[in-house]
C-alpha positions in Angstrom: 114.5 97.8 99.3 113.2 98.8 95.9 110.6 97.4 93.5 112.2 95.3 90.9 109.7 96.6 88.3 109.5 100.4 88.8 112.4 100.9 91.3 110.3 102.7 93.9 110.0 101.5 97.5 108.9 97.9 97.7 106.2 96.8 100.1 107.0 93.1 100.3 106.7 90.0 98.2 104.0 89.9 95.6 103.7 87.2 92.9 107.1 85.8 93.8 109.2 89.0 93.7 109.9 92.1 95.8 107.7 94.9 94.4 105.5 97.9 95.3 101.7 97.7 95.7 101.1 99.6 92.5 103.0 97.1 90.4 101.4 94.1 92.2 97.9 95.6 91.5 98.8 96.3 87.9 100.0 92.7 87.4 96.9 91.3 89.3 94.6 93.4 87.2 96.2 92.3 83.9 95.8 88.7 84.8 92.3 88.8 86.2 91.0 90.8 83.3 93.0 88.9 80.8 94.3 92.2 79.3 96.6 92.4 76.3 98.7 95.5 75.6 100.5 96.9 72.6 103.6 99.0 72.6 103.8 102.0 70.3 107.6 102.3 70.5 109.0 98.9 69.5 109.0 97.5 73.1 111.9 99.7 74.2 110.1 101.9 76.7 111.7 102.8 80.0 109.9 101.4 83.1 110.8 103.4 86.2 109.0 105.3 88.9 108.5 108.4 86.8 107.5 106.5 83.7 105.8 103.3 84.9 102.4 104.5 83.6 103.6 105.5 80.1 103.6 102.0 78.5 101.5 99.2 80.0 102.9 96.6 77.5 106.6 97.3 78.5 105.6 97.4 82.2 103.9 94.0 82.0 106.8 92.5 80.1 109.2 93.8 82.7 107.0 92.2 85.4 107.4 88.9 83.7 111.1 89.4 83.0 112.0 90.1 86.6 110.1 87.0 87.7 106.5 87.8 88.6 104.4 84.6 88.3 100.7 84.2 88.5 100.9 81.0 90.5 102.9 82.7 93.3 100.0 84.2 95.0 96.3 83.7 95.2 94.8 86.8 93.6 91.1 86.2 93.4 
């Protein structure tokens, strides 16, 4: 099974979807620290295993788009 966000190997269900630990940690960190990101490339960045760190804005938007929800898991 692969991560619905970055397409690498998934490690289980996190925040309501199948994803890897790195994407789960990224999503958790974004929520707990109340971070806001800006895309420099018109929100059209590729989010994949090789490019998941290049644009945090597009990565977060993909997390939400594929169904990650903050109420799905206790993250504190």
